[in-house]
N, CA, C and O of each residue as an XYZ file, in Angstrom:
584
protein
N      16.419     58.489    -49.612
C      17.599     57.401    -48.817
C      16.747     56.028    -48.654
O      17.163     55.005    -49.197
N      15.845     56.025    -48.086
C      15.233     54.662    -47.521
C      14.338     54.147    -48.883
O      14.017     52.967    -49.022
N      14.034     55.061    -49.726
C      13.513     54.275    -50.928
C      14.619     53.908    -52.097
O      14.431     53.060    -52.969
N      15.659     54.610    -51.966
C      16.834     54.159    -52.814
C      17.303     52.824    -52.309
O      17.541     51.898    -53.085
N      17.463     52.708    -50.749
C      17.875     51.446    -50.356
C      16.841     50.332    -50.662
O      17.357     49.294    -51.078
N      15.517     50.324    -50.546
C      14.413     49.456    -51.013
C      14.918     49.215    -52.353
O      15.306     48.055    -52.494
N      15.050     50.052    -53.520
C      15.157     49.680    -54.755
C      16.469     48.848    -54.953
O      16.493     47.915    -55.755
N      17.548     49.199    -54.214
C      18.832     48.398    -54.527
C      18.700     47.100    -53.840
O      18.985     46.067    -54.446
N      18.275     47.077    -52.582
C      17.837     45.658    -52.000
C      16.999     44.762    -52.816
O      17.298     43.586    -53.027
N      15.821     45.410    -53.323
C      14.966     44.485    -54.127
C      15.762     43.929    -55.287
O      15.767     42.717    -55.498
N      16.467     44.820    -56.082
C      17.339     44.311    -57.056
C      18.186     43.431    -56.769
O      18.188     42.372    -57.397
N      18.927     43.631    -55.942
C      20.051     42.664    -55.226
C      19.375     41.271    -55.140
O      19.904     40.260    -55.602
N      18.142     41.285    -54.503
C      17.525     40.007    -54.269
C      16.723     39.602    -55.364
O      15.878     38.720    -55.208
N      16.901     40.152    -56.447
C      16.368     39.908    -57.925
C      14.891     39.524    -57.662
O      14.463     38.375    -57.779
N      14.032     40.778    -57.235
C      12.674     40.844    -57.169
C      12.125     41.846    -58.004
O      12.704     42.925    -58.131
N      11.043     41.588    -58.597
C      10.229     42.715    -58.948
C       9.390     43.619    -58.079
O       9.092     43.137    -56.986
N       9.003     44.682    -58.310
C       8.185     45.493    -57.563
C       7.137     44.615    -57.022
O       6.906     44.577    -55.814
N       6.475     43.884    -57.913
C       5.337     43.003    -57.853
C       5.479     42.098    -56.716
O       4.776     42.004    -55.709
N       6.405     41.521    -57.026
C       6.943     40.065    -55.861
C       7.031     40.842    -54.474
O       6.390     40.364    -53.538
N       7.710     41.901    -54.282
C       8.264     42.497    -53.306
C       6.795     43.095    -52.557
O       6.597     42.945    -51.351
N       5.899     43.730    -53.395
C       4.522     43.903    -52.713
C       3.905     42.977    -52.212
O       3.459     43.035    -51.067
N       3.780     41.999    -52.960
C       3.074     40.673    -52.544
C       3.500     40.160    -51.112
O       2.722     39.806    -50.226
N       5.010     40.187    -51.043
C       5.635     39.760    -49.836
C       5.134     40.616    -48.527
O       4.701     40.074    -47.510
N       5.248     41.930    -48.692
C       4.939     42.656    -47.624
C       3.309     43.247    -47.466
O       2.935     44.058    -46.620
N       2.409     42.557    -48.600
C       1.119     42.804    -48.628
C       0.812     44.396    -48.730
O       0.170     45.036    -47.898
N       1.358     44.869    -49.830
C       0.970     46.295    -50.243
C       0.942     46.163    -51.776
O       1.457     45.185    -52.318
N       0.348     47.138    -52.471
C       0.158     47.048    -53.919
C       1.514     47.484    -54.527
O       2.302     47.987    -53.726
N       1.915     47.370    -55.827
C       2.933     47.563    -56.553
C       3.397     49.082    -56.585
O       4.544     49.527    -56.567
N       2.196     49.743    -56.638
C       2.301     51.080    -56.793
C       2.711     51.751    -55.407
O       3.226     52.867    -55.340
N       2.413     50.913    -54.270
C       3.029     51.563    -52.829
C       4.429     51.267    -53.083
O       5.139     52.147    -52.597
N       5.069     50.372    -53.651
C       6.495     49.758    -53.642
C       7.085     50.964    -54.534
O       8.108     51.532    -54.152
N       6.443     51.349    -55.713
C       7.104     52.273    -56.562
C       7.188     53.553    -55.835
O       8.255     54.154    -55.963
N       6.236     54.116    -55.063
C       6.107     55.378    -54.441
C       7.241     55.200    -53.294
O       8.123     56.055    -53.212
N       7.225     54.222    -52.512
C       8.532     54.061    -51.632
C       9.739     54.181    -52.337
O      10.634     54.905    -51.899
N       9.865     53.520    -53.432
C      11.402     53.617    -54.142
C      11.789     55.063    -54.874
O      12.918     55.476    -55.139
N      10.584     55.665    -55.103
C      10.581     57.159    -55.648
C      10.611     58.239    -54.756
O      10.583     59.426    -55.082
N      10.674     57.756    -53.543
C      10.673     58.627    -52.250
C       9.425     59.653    -52.251
O       9.463     60.827    -51.884
N       8.269     58.915    -52.767
C       7.120     59.964    -52.917
C       6.030     59.501    -51.563
O       4.996     60.074    -51.220
N       6.581     58.446    -51.047
C       5.943     57.894    -49.594
C       7.045     57.009    -48.917
O       7.952     56.402    -49.488
N       6.792     57.063    -47.679
C       7.777     55.898    -46.761
C       6.835     54.989    -45.993
O       5.733     55.262    -45.518
N       7.485     53.891    -45.975
C       6.808     52.641    -45.306
C       6.533     53.242    -43.848
O       7.163     54.174    -43.346
N       5.431     52.506    -43.236
C       5.392     52.791    -42.061
C       6.309     51.795    -41.212
O       7.042     50.980    -41.772
N       6.216     51.921    -39.763
C       7.327     51.199    -39.104
C       7.009     49.717    -39.189
O       8.010     49.020    -39.025
N       5.880     49.049    -39.403
C       5.584     47.698    -39.389
C       6.250     47.159    -40.855
O       6.858     46.114    -41.088
N       5.957     48.092    -41.593
C       6.247     47.650    -43.285
C       7.905     47.892    -43.216
O       8.652     47.192    -43.900
N       8.332     48.766    -42.478
C       9.789     48.914    -42.453
C      10.445     47.468    -41.894
O      11.315     46.835    -42.492
N       9.923     47.147    -40.805
C      10.430     45.996    -40.067
C      10.249     44.816    -41.032
O      11.198     44.033    -41.086
N       9.263     44.586    -41.741
C       9.138     43.416    -42.605
C      10.063     43.515    -43.860
O      10.603     42.481    -44.251
N      10.279     44.687    -44.515
C      11.240     44.855    -45.325
C      12.687     44.544    -44.907
O      13.433     43.851    -45.599
N      13.060     45.128    -43.667
C      14.131     44.797    -43.026
C      14.566     43.231    -42.841
O      15.653     42.693    -43.052
N      13.342     42.698    -42.376
C      13.439     41.226    -42.076
C      13.591     40.398    -43.432
O      14.221     39.344    -43.525
N      12.937     41.018    -44.431
C      12.946     40.270    -45.859
C      14.240     40.409    -46.539
O      14.701     39.458    -47.171
N      14.825     41.477    -46.455
C      16.182     41.950    -46.791
C      17.402     41.260    -45.848
O      18.574     41.227    -46.224
N      17.028     40.828    -44.827
C      17.998     40.585    -43.668
C      18.902     41.647    -43.315
O      20.095     41.385    -43.162
N      18.390     43.020    -43.142
C      19.227     44.112    -42.734
C      18.468     44.536    -41.570
O      17.394     44.014    -41.271
N      19.103     45.641    -40.792
C      18.543     46.130    -39.752
C      17.722     47.422    -40.024
O      17.999     48.044    -41.049
N      16.876     47.821    -39.325
C      15.912     48.951    -39.686
C      16.943     50.133    -40.088
O      16.834     50.872    -41.066
N      18.093     50.146    -38.995
C      19.134     51.237    -39.185
C      19.790     51.165    -40.518
O      20.022     52.199    -41.145
N      20.125     49.892    -41.015
C      20.784     50.064    -42.277
C      19.736     50.181    -43.400
O      20.230     50.517    -44.476
N      18.611     50.014    -43.401
C      17.571     50.183    -44.350
C      17.382     51.667    -44.621
O      17.353     52.230    -45.715
N      17.260     52.178    -43.419
C      17.010     53.905    -43.339
C      18.145     54.625    -43.535
O      18.003     55.841    -43.663
N      19.538     54.038    -43.603
C      20.722     54.995    -43.762
C      21.219     55.341    -45.151
O      20.678     54.704    -46.054
N      22.085     56.170    -45.480
C      22.397     56.527    -46.620
C      23.473     55.504    -47.090
O      24.644     55.680    -46.751
N      23.090     54.368    -47.912
C      24.002     53.554    -48.224
C      24.229     53.586    -49.853
O      23.330     53.817    -50.661
N      25.469     53.337    -50.148
C      25.746     53.446    -51.672
C      25.513     52.068    -52.269
O      25.408     51.111    -51.502
N      25.434     51.916    -53.449
C      25.299     50.625    -54.098
C      26.177     49.651    -53.730
O      25.818     48.513    -53.428
N      27.559     50.114    -53.740
C      28.707     49.331    -53.196
C      28.210     48.506    -51.709
O      28.150     47.281    -51.611
N      27.898     49.421    -50.674
C      27.713     48.905    -49.533
C      26.563     48.055    -49.472
O      26.598     47.148    -48.641
N      25.511     48.181    -50.225
C      24.392     47.243    -50.580
C      24.891     45.973    -50.860
O      24.654     44.961    -50.201
N      25.724     46.067    -52.048
C      26.337     44.725    -52.660
C      26.982     43.970    -51.547
O      26.873     42.746    -51.480
N      27.725     44.744    -50.575
C      28.632     44.056    -49.769
C      27.830     43.482    -48.398
O      28.369     42.722    -47.594
N      26.632     43.914    -48.292
C      25.984     43.438    -47.160
C      25.445     41.766    -47.024
O      24.702     41.217    -47.838
N      25.887     41.279    -46.075
C      25.757     40.086    -45.961
C      24.395     39.847    -44.903
O      23.752     40.820    -44.512
N      24.065     38.528    -44.520
C      22.650     38.296    -43.813
C      22.883     39.216    -42.640
O      23.982     39.744    -42.475
N      21.998     39.392    -41.928
C      21.835     40.237    -40.563
C      22.789     39.212    -39.594
O      22.653     37.988    -39.586
N      23.651     39.865    -38.887
C      24.518     39.424    -37.979
C      25.782     38.759    -38.363
O      26.645     38.369    -37.577
N      25.806     38.660    -39.807
C      27.156     38.394    -40.521
C      27.476     39.338    -41.278
O      27.032     39.316    -42.426
N      28.290     40.374    -40.876
C      28.446     41.607    -41.977
C      29.776     40.959    -42.736
O      30.582     40.118    -42.338
N      29.687     41.654    -43.931
C      30.881     41.207    -44.892
C      31.686     42.427    -44.856
O      31.131     43.526    -44.878
N      33.096     42.296    -44.795
C      34.146     43.167    -44.816
C      34.970     43.344    -45.887
O      35.926     44.119    -45.837
N      34.671     42.649    -46.931
C      35.480     42.651    -48.007
C      36.532     41.387    -48.087
O      36.317     40.358    -47.445
N      37.560     41.532    -48.834
C      38.550     40.338    -49.170
C      39.855     40.996    -48.762
O      40.190     42.175    -48.877
N      40.544     39.911    -48.235
C      41.794     40.504    -47.743
C      42.867     39.410    -48.502
O      42.544     38.309    -48.946
N      43.991     39.909    -48.524
C      45.147     39.062    -49.081
C      46.284     38.564    -48.155
O      46.968     39.298    -47.442
N      46.383     37.379    -48.249
C      47.290     36.815    -47.259
C      48.801     37.025    -47.635
O      49.227     36.776    -48.763
N      49.556     37.487    -46.641
C      51.006     37.929    -47.146
C      51.937     36.881    -47.040
O      51.578     35.902    -46.387
N      52.988     36.881    -47.515
C      54.036     35.563    -47.580
C      54.398     34.930    -46.196
O      54.884     33.798    -46.183
N      54.197     35.569    -45.100
C      54.305     35.023    -43.856
C      53.051     34.707    -43.267
O      53.081     34.365    -42.085
N      51.811     34.757    -43.925
C      50.383     34.382    -43.430
C      49.875     35.340    -42.824
O      48.950     35.022    -42.076
N      50.232     36.795    -42.883
C      49.670     37.805    -42.299
C      48.572     38.442    -42.942
O      48.731     38.695    -44.137
N      47.256     38.826    -42.291
C      46.219     39.432    -42.906
C      46.026     40.894    -42.363
O      46.547     41.112    -41.269
N      45.430     41.809    -42.899
C      45.057     42.932    -42.490
C      43.581     42.883    -42.142
O      42.779     42.602    -43.033
N      43.177     43.133    -40.934
C      41.629     43.074    -40.641
C      41.160     44.443    -41.172
O      41.740     45.466    -40.808
N      40.131     44.479    -42.018
C      39.699     45.809    -42.452
C      39.067     46.584    -41.168
O      38.456     46.072    -40.230
N      39.389     47.996    -41.383
C      39.308     48.968    -40.320
C      37.760     48.937    -39.929
O      37.567     49.091    -38.723
N      36.726     48.784    -40.644
C      35.504     48.646    -40.407
C      35.094     47.572    -39.254
O      34.304     47.821    -38.343
N      35.793     46.285    -39.458
C      35.685     45.230    -38.856
C      36.507     45.450    -37.377
O      36.002     45.069    -36.321
N      37.555     45.971    -37.425
C      38.313     46.388    -36.055
C      37.486     47.493    -35.407
O      37.331     47.310    -34.199
N      36.955     48.516    -35.863
C      36.027     49.249    -35.253
C      34.871     48.774    -34.735
O      34.471     49.162    -33.638
N      34.243     47.928    -35.434
C      33.391     47.125    -34.990
C      33.264     46.253    -33.851
O      32.378     46.276    -32.996
N      34.335     45.418    -33.948
C      34.460     44.731    -32.931
C      35.705     45.132    -31.765
O      36.202     44.359    -30.946
N      35.962     46.298    -31.933
C      37.126     47.034    -30.858
C      38.250     46.141    -31.014
O      38.548     45.464    -30.030
N      38.947     46.013    -32.101
C      40.096     45.244    -32.170
C      41.322     46.529    -32.330
O      41.303     47.478    -33.114
N      42.247     46.218    -31.409
C      43.107     47.504    -31.392
C      44.637     46.607    -31.379
O      44.822     45.446    -31.012
N      45.492     47.473    -31.848
C      46.758     46.945    -31.825
C      47.334     46.513    -30.671
O      47.213     47.216    -29.668
N      48.042     45.311    -30.613
C      48.514     44.698    -29.274
C      47.332     43.707    -28.774
O      47.596     42.878    -27.904
N      46.170     43.783    -29.264
C      45.188     42.862    -28.763
C      45.373     41.632    -29.148
O      45.682     41.460    -30.327
N      45.215     40.342    -28.161
C      45.361     39.129    -28.426
C      44.151     38.429    -29.255
O      43.011     38.642    -28.840
N      44.310     37.682    -30.296
C      43.335     37.141    -30.918
C      43.520     35.586    -30.916
O      44.652     35.103    -30.933
N      42.352     34.780    -30.893
C      42.344     33.386    -30.943
C      41.994     32.886    -32.483
O      41.045     33.396    -33.079
N      42.715     31.983    -33.023
C      42.369     31.630    -34.312
C      41.926     30.224    -34.343
O      42.647     29.294    -33.983
N      40.630     30.083    -34.818
C      39.926     28.427    -34.641
C      39.656     28.248    -36.208
O      39.382     29.106    -37.046
N      39.817     26.878    -36.342
C      39.276     26.426    -37.631
C      38.457     25.381    -37.745
O      38.285     24.732    -36.714
N      37.763     24.950    -38.956
C      36.710     24.232    -39.061
C      37.077     23.266    -40.073
O      37.304     23.718    -41.195
N      37.165     22.168    -39.909
C      37.615     20.913    -41.304
C      36.595     21.022    -42.266
O      36.842     21.240    -43.452
N      35.459     20.881    -41.812
C      34.370     20.690    -42.454
C      34.089     21.787    -43.546
O      33.740     21.554    -44.704
N      34.269     22.840    -43.065
C      33.908     24.283    -43.903
C      35.412     24.869    -44.500
O      35.449     25.848    -45.245
N      36.410     24.270    -44.147
C      37.807     24.802    -44.097
C      37.538     26.265    -43.688
O      38.082     27.162    -44.333
N      36.912     26.488    -42.887
C      36.698     28.105    -42.320
C      37.651     28.365    -41.190
O      38.045     27.474    -40.437
N      37.998     29.608    -41.106
C      38.597     30.104    -40.155
C      37.930     31.035    -39.277
O      37.325     31.890    -39.923
N      37.817     31.182    -37.841
C      37.244     32.089    -37.187
C      38.420     32.922    -36.144
O      39.145     32.294    -35.372
N      38.450     34.244    -36.264
C      39.267     35.060    -35.298
C      38.292     35.680    -34.094
O      37.213     36.239    -34.294
N      38.813     35.490    -33.018
C      38.252     36.034    -31.863
C      39.088     36.513    -31.045
O      40.236     36.078    -30.960
N      38.540     37.666    -30.187
C      39.412     38.371    -29.249
C      39.534     37.604    -28.002
O      38.527     37.395    -27.326
N      40.643     37.187    -27.657
C      41.327     36.248    -26.608
C      40.433     36.426    -25.240
O      39.934     35.465    -24.656
N      40.308     37.707    -24.838
C      39.856     38.091    -23.552
C      38.180     37.348    -23.505
O      37.737     36.665    -22.581
N      37.513     37.697    -24.694
C      36.158     37.206    -24.615
C      36.066     35.627    -24.837
O      35.097     35.060    -24.333
N      36.939     34.921    -25.508
C      37.251     33.630    -25.660
C      37.292     33.176    -24.277
O      36.386     32.495    -23.798
N      38.483     33.595    -23.525
C      38.769     33.322    -22.260
C      37.624     33.153    -21.364
O      37.347     32.133    -20.734
N      36.896     34.426    -21.376
C      35.845     34.553    -20.554
C      34.735     33.326    -20.689
O      34.269     32.726    -19.721
N      34.455     33.110    -21.860
C      33.524     32.071    -22.298
C      33.978     30.619    -21.702
O      33.316     29.916    -20.938
N      35.107     30.378    -22.173
C      35.874     29.155    -21.501
C      35.469     28.961    -19.958
O      34.927     27.980    -19.449
N      35.848     30.075    -19.393
C      36.108     29.981    -17.712
C      34.277     29.974    -17.276
O      33.914     29.503    -16.198
N      33.409     30.483    -18.151
C      31.890     30.293    -17.675
C      31.686     28.702    -17.917
O      31.266     27.981    -17.012
N      32.002     28.225    -19.155
C      32.010     26.703    -19.159
C      32.512     25.819    -18.195
O      31.827     24.849    -17.873
N      33.663     26.022    -17.664
C      34.530     25.288    -16.902
C      33.684     25.414    -15.450
O      33.481     24.407    -14.771
N      33.278     26.557    -15.098
C      32.554     26.867    -13.773
C      31.255     26.116    -13.871
O      30.708     25.718    -12.842
N      30.756     25.911    -15.014
C      29.209     25.294    -15.147
C      29.444     23.935    -14.968
O      28.577     23.387    -14.287
N      30.539     23.059    -15.452
C      30.975     22.016    -15.245
C      31.269     21.465    -13.888
O      31.026     20.314    -13.524
N      31.796     22.372    -13.214
C      32.160     21.972    -11.638
C      30.954     22.213    -11.045
O      30.823     21.543    -10.021
N      29.994     22.936    -11.306
C      28.801     23.174    -10.585
C      27.585     22.066    -10.820
O      26.526     22.100    -10.194
N      27.884     21.180    -11.723
C      26.942     20.106    -11.967
C      26.918     19.141    -10.976
O      27.995     18.612    -10.700
N      25.819     18.759    -10.318
C      25.502     17.906     -9.360
C      25.435     16.585     -9.822
O      24.551     16.335    -10.641
N      26.432     15.402     -9.348
C      25.969     14.062    -10.186
C      24.645     13.595     -9.428
O      24.397     13.801     -8.240
N      23.850     12.929    -10.345
C      22.900     12.039     -9.593
C      23.320     10.983     -8.698
O      24.308     10.318     -9.012
N      22.672     10.733     -7.581
C      23.011      9.564     -6.793
C      22.430      8.197     -7.140
O      22.724      7.212     -6.463
């Protein structure tokens, strides 16, 4: 499991075993043993590998398919796939994203845009409103200098 993930992540990163070995301060043979499931990295090396590949230790040690590895984005920025916009502008949020962010039928979402990147962000409105209230309260608590 972890060995296959190391191999797939290394290849996705276009690294040789030698380059990976150098980055985590082990021999090329050690990397080969990890990839062939003849040995496991210790926890410190596992953490180094996770940081290098920008995945969590949980992802590094889980049973991932090649497709899942290819879809991995940088840590904290999961990639859920591509969706198609319907004629009326509707999109379907992938189930994995709905589950991860606890989005359910009937929830209200806030849609924000960024002119510079032409990007769109979708947030649960209750979280956004809580954050806006926190900012408003912080602004009213500011004491003006005399």
